[in-house]
N, C-alpha and C positions, 0 to 999 in steps of 0.2 A: 933575581926577584921574580917571583911568579905574578901573573896579572891580578890574582887575588891579593898577594901581598902589595903590590904597588896601589892597587885600588884602595885599600885599607889605610896606606899612609897618606894617599891623597885627601881620604875623607878626614883623617886627623888634622891635616893642614888645613882644610877648610873649617873644622872646628875651632882651629887656633885662631883664624882670621875672625870669624865671628865672635869669638870671646875676647878679641883685641888683645890677646895674650902675646904682646910684642917682644917680651923677654924669651919666649921659646920659638920665635920665628925661625931663629938659625938652626933648629932641629929640621927643619924642612927645606930652606933655601940656602942655597951654596953661597960663600963668600964672593964669587965671582959671577953671580947671576946676571943674566942678561934679560932685557925686556924688548920685544920688537926690535931685536938687533942693537939695542943700546946697552952698552955696559953700565949697570946700575950697582952692581955688587950688593950685598946684604943690606947695607946701611941706606943706600939709595931705594931700594926695594921696600924697605921699612918705612922710609919718609914718603913714598908714593902711597902706600897703603894708610898709613897716618892722615895723610892729607884728604884722601878718599873719604874716610870716616868723619873727617871735621866737615867736609862740604856736604856730606850725607849722613847726618847723625843716625838715621834708622837703618843704614845699609845692612844687608844680610845677604850673604852668599848661600844660594840654593841650588844644588845639583840636579839638573834636570836630565842631563844624559851624561854617562860616564863610559868611555871605552878605554881599556888599558891593554896596551901592547908594549910591553917593557922593551926599551927604556922610555916609552912614550906614554902620555895620557892625552886623550881628546875629551874636553868637556864642554857642555853646554851649560852655562850658569844663568839662572833667572832672577831677577831683581825686581821687587815690588816696594818702591822707596819714594822719598821726598827730598830730593836735592834743594839746599836751602836758597841758592841764587842762580847762577849761570852753571850749566854742565854742557860740556861739549860744544860750546858756542851757542847754547839755546837757553833764553830765559826760562827758567822753570819756576823760580821763586816760591819753593815749598809745595807746588802742586804734586801730587802722587802721580808716578809714572811707573810702567811696568815694560821692561826690555830684557833683552838677553844678551850674553857675551859669549862667543865662541872662542875657547882656549885651547891651545896646544902646549904642552909641557915636555921638555926632555929632562929626564932625571940622570945624574951621575953620582955614583957612590951614595945612592939613598936620598938625594937632595935635588931640589929643582935647581937646574942649570940655565935652562933656557925657557923663555915663555913668548908665544906669539898670540896676541890678543886682538879681537875684532868685536867692537860693541855695535848693536843694530841701532844706529842712530836713527834710521827711517822709521823704526817703531816707535820712538820717542816723539819725533816730529808729528806723526799722525795723530798723537794723543793731545798734541797742543794746538 
């Protein structure tokens, strides 16, 4: 897969998340996917995302930076949202916060196999 093809695939994955199109998540995420070293599989990955959207009803993934070097993607995602209650151990209670997540993905056979993710919690704390 070329860098442009991998970038297009990743953008389609982000579109899938923003559309909450869970029935098509398996087009992008491997059955044995791992998140931060934990074996989630597709089902666990989907549950994690569904919970994120329940906790943050206005959640939207915005790509701020994207680097593709097959089989890997590095992305900086920007969020401007209002978590309902607690988020990352912080009392947000519906206040609007803006923060970024730095994420590294490894693709295998055209699907996300591994994800490493770090959210900028300090940015959220500074807004509270």
